[in-house]
C-alpha positions in Angstrom: 63.4 191.5 40.1 62.0 188.6 42.1 58.3 188.4 42.8 58.9 188.8 46.5 60.9 192.0 46.0 58.1 193.2 43.6 55.5 192.5 46.3 57.5 194.4 48.9 57.8 197.4 46.6 54.1 197.3 45.9 53.3 197.2 49.6 55.4 200.2 50.2 53.7 202.1 47.4 50.3 201.1 48.9 51.4 202.4 52.3 52.4 205.8 50.8 49.2 206.2 48.8 47.0 205.1 51.7 48.6 207.6 54.1 47.9 210.4 51.5 44.3 209.2 51.3 43.9 209.3 55.0 45.0 212.9 55.0 42.2 213.7 52.6 43.7 213.2 49.1 40.9 211.4 47.3 43.1 210.7 44.2 45.5 208.8 46.4 42.6 206.5 47.3 42.2 205.6 43.6 46.0 205.0 43.3 45.9 202.8 46.5 43.2 200.7 45.1 45.1 200.3 41.9 48.2 199.2 43.8 46.1 196.7 45.8 44.9 195.1 42.5 48.5 194.8 41.5 49.4 193.2 44.8 46.6 190.7 44.3 48.1 189.8 40.9 51.6 189.4 42.2 50.4 187.3 45.1 48.6 185.0 42.6 51.8 184.7 40.6 53.8 183.8 43.7 51.1 181.1 44.6 51.3 179.6 41.2 55.1 179.6 41.3 55.1 177.8 44.7 52.5 175.3 43.6 54.6 174.5 40.5 57.7 174.0 42.6 55.8 171.7 44.9 54.6 169.6 41.9 58.1 169.4 40.5 59.4 168.2 43.9 56.6 165.6 44.1 57.5 164.4 40.6 61.1 164.1 41.5 60.2 162.0 44.7 58.4 159.4 42.7 60.3 156.1 42.2 61.3 155.5 38.6 59.8 152.7 36.7 63.1 151.3 35.3 
């Protein structure tokens, strides 16, 4: 599964748990916080992936020293 799809799924999980929390389910609040932590981790992985791709592109754009 791609990181973006994983992020979308985690966001949907967060929405479900947060709605339960708003209706008074305290345990859902704990689960929502856990999903938010997972979202944070996935976002960081996406950021690193993007930065790595940018660096590769920059390296490819440099003139060769032949």
